[in-house]
LUMBA-498109 format. One record per residue (C-alpha): x, y, z. Coordinates in steps of 0.25 Angstrom, whole numbers, plus 5000, padded with zeros to 4 digits. Example, Ala and Ser with C-alpha at 12.3 -4.5 7.8 and 13.67 -1.06 7.14 Angstrom:
# LUMBA-498109
504949825031505549965029
This chain:
# LUMBA-498109
500050015000500650144996500650255007499350345007500350455004500650404991499150394987499050524980498250504968496750494968496550564955497350544942497250574927497950474918498350504904498650384895499350394882499250274873500350224864500150224849498750164850497650174837496550114847495550204855495750234869494650154875495550034875496350094887495150114895494749974894496149924896496250014908494849964913495049814911496549814915496449904927495349814932496249684932497349764939496349804949495949664953497349614953497949724961496749744970496249884968495049954962495050034947493850064938493750144926492650234921492350354911493350464911492950594919494150684917494950744905494950734891495050614882494850474883494950394896494350344909494350364924494850264934494350244949495350164957495550124971496950074974497550064987496350124994496450254986495250294975495850354963495250414951495950414937495650474925496250424912496450494899497050424886497850514878497450484864498250484851497650354845497050444834498550484830498950344831497650294822498050404812499450354811499050214808498150254796499250244787499150144773499950014774500950084764501150194775501350094786502450034778503150164775503150184790503750054793505050094785505050244789504850204804505950094803506850194796506750304807506950204818508150134811508850244804508750334817509450224826508350214835507950074832509350024836509350094848507950064852508349914850509249944862508149934871507049844869506749734859505349724861504849874856505949864845505249714840503949794840504449904831505049794821503749724822502949814813504049834803504149674802502749654802502449754791503349704783502949554784501549594781502149664768502949544765501649454768500749554758501849534748501949384748500349374747500349474735501449404729500849254731499549294726499949384715500849274710499749184710498849284701499949304692500149144690498549124689498349244679499249334672500749344676501049474683499749504688500049454701500449584706498949654703498449554714499749554723499649694725498249714731498649564740499849644745499049764750497949684755498749594763499449724769498049784772497649654780498949664788498549814792497049784794497549664804498649744810498049714824498649574823500049634819500149774824501249794813500449914808500149974822501549954826502150024814501250144815501650164829503150164826502950254815502050354822503250374833504350374823503850444810504350574816505650514821505250534835504250654835502850664839501950674826501250814827499950754829500350684841501050804847499750884847499150764853500150764864499850914867498450884870498750754880499750854887498550954889497750844895498750804904499150944909497550964911497650834920498750894928498051014931496950944937496850904951497150754949498350684957499050624946499150644931499650504925500250504910500350354905500950334892500950204886501950144874502050264864501250354873502350364882503150454874502050534871501850554887503150594888503050704878501750754884502250754899503550814895502750934890502050944902503350934911503951044902502951154906502651114920502151234926500951224935500851084931500850974943501850884937501950804949500650744947501050694932501550554930501950474918501850324916502450274903502150134899502750044888503550154882504150154868504850284870506150244863505550214851505150374849506350434858507450364851507050424837507750544833506750654833506150604847506850734854505550774860505350634865506650624870506550764877505250734883505850614889506950684895506050784901505250684908506350604913506850724922505650784925505250784941503950754936503050674931503450534937503650444925503650304926503850204914503450064914503649954903503949814903504949714895503749634892503149754884503949734871503349864865503849954875505349994878505249914892505949974904506750074895506950204901506350304890507150414893508350344896508250274883508050384876509350444880508750574886508950544902509650634910510250634923509050704929508150594924506950554933506050474924505450374920505450274930505450154921505050004927504449884921503049844922503649694922502649614915503349484918503049514933501849594934501149494924500849364929501549244921500249204915499849344910501249374905501149244897499949304891500449444888501849424884501749404869500649514868501549624866500549734863499749694875500949694884501349844879499949884887500149794899500549924907499149964905498649834909498449744923499649664928499149544936500449534944500649694946502049744951502249894953501549934940499949944939499450044929498150054935498750094949499450194942498450254934497350234945498050214958498350314970499850334967500450424958501550364948502550434956502150374969501850234963503350234958504050314966505050214972504950124961506250094954506550084938506749944932508149914934508149854920507649984912508450024901508850164903510050174893510050284882509750214869509150314860509950364848509350504848509350584862509150724856508050814864507250944861507951064865
């Protein structure tokens, strides 16, 4: 039982920034509702969700009773799924152009070679859409070649290409239509979105981040006890940009009640690119700021993240004054029972979302106590040491920052 003096939160605003996800936000509410109920039953506390009552945008309200304290939390999902959907609307030929352009950017800049120093999982994930799309093109070509050859043999020699070209296109269209099985187009668009400006945010995304910042600052000006920003996957580097801008103009802002939780981060995929000067600047700024508290959670079992890699240190922008982030592992192999781990360990995309789900053998990471419990993020992990096996060696080929 934590001391009563630490039970500082009775009201909280939570801002969740998803990764590159074209799906509607209601999936996050349903995930929170179902998984929080599981975790509450396992960990013996009460929690319920209902319609949102405060703030703009899509979200929900959470009422929890944990350690005898009643806490109310209002969630807001900071949406950019419309921008993701727009970026995924390109034709098949455009996707193959993105493939070669994105691969060239990462390879020619030296970023890919340095990324390989860190974790194999996300690099395999990065190469997967390239290999899968090329394989799909090969399959389409073979189908076209075989059927076209049969047509030439049966009818007129040389007429096979008249049938072969449409067959090639139809097969590629089938693969794209069924991408929910393969994730090749989805992942290719994801990497291309982040790499097309060599590490800079697209203008339309920058505009959206300004709106997100306004919402968070409005919450800071309210009388809630904690304002918690949660970034997941690609949403982490967006949260870094937003919070760094808030920290740069601290006048009149109660930054002590602002907290930042980053989950399953893929920051190096962007910060290692040559023109990611603003992101590297923001990483450095947050790492030396007194506030907010920044806790970074990942796990080696999540092959889609740069697990227990300090995003500031590996990006080469850590200074002697560095305070944050506190980097530790959610330890899937310990916090999930052997039976559940065996069920999930090959479900790579599902594991990338495990941070938002229940653990049947919880250790010291509980997403629902963090977002709906009576302790601030700072109090919860005040005495928590960083993981000893974290990677904190500079690896980025580019360390320049904005002046």
